[in-house]
C-alpha positions in Angstrom: -0.1 0.0 0.0 1.3 3.4 -0.8 1.7 6.5 1.4 -1.6 7.1 3.3 -3.0 10.5 3.4 -4.7 12.5 6.4 -8.2 11.9 4.7 -7.3 8.0 4.4 -6.5 8.0 7.9 -9.6 9.9 9.0 -11.8 7.5 7.3 -9.9 4.5 9.1 -10.6 6.3 12.5 -14.3 6.9 11.3 -14.6 3.2 10.4 -13.3 2.2 14.0 -15.5 4.5 15.7 -18.5 2.8 13.8 -17.3 -0.6 14.7 -16.7 0.5 18.5 -20.5 1.7 18.3 -21.8 -1.4 17.3 -19.7 -3.6 19.3 -21.0 -1.6 22.6 -24.4 -1.8 21.3 -24.4 -5.6 21.0 -22.0 -6.4 23.9 -23.0 -3.4 26.4 -21.6 -0.2 27.5 -18.9 -2.0 29.8 -17.3 -3.8 26.9 -13.8 -2.9 26.9 -12.1 -2.4 23.3 -8.3 -2.3 23.0 -7.0 1.2 21.7 -3.9 0.1 20.1 -5.1 0.5 16.3 -6.8 3.8 16.9 -3.7 4.9 18.9 -1.4 4.0 16.0 -3.7 5.8 13.6 -3.8 9.1 15.6 -0.1 9.1 15.8 0.3 8.7 12.0 -2.3 11.4 11.4 -0.5 13.6 13.9 2.9 13.0 12.4 1.3 13.9 8.8 0.1 17.1 10.3 3.5 18.1 11.7 5.2 17.3 8.2 6.1 20.7 6.9 6.5 19.3 3.2 3.1 17.5 3.0 0.5 19.3 1.1 -2.3 17.4 2.7 
């Protein structure tokens, strides 16, 4: 896969949020969901936003 853009990462975060919502709806509000994937996406998004040469 090529270099991901901020828009790509934002779409992935939105998808994860939707999956989390559906899991909590079916398993209950106390269902704990690991945040490792979301944390990694946020870190990548933040690094893109700090890159001075990135036009996105």
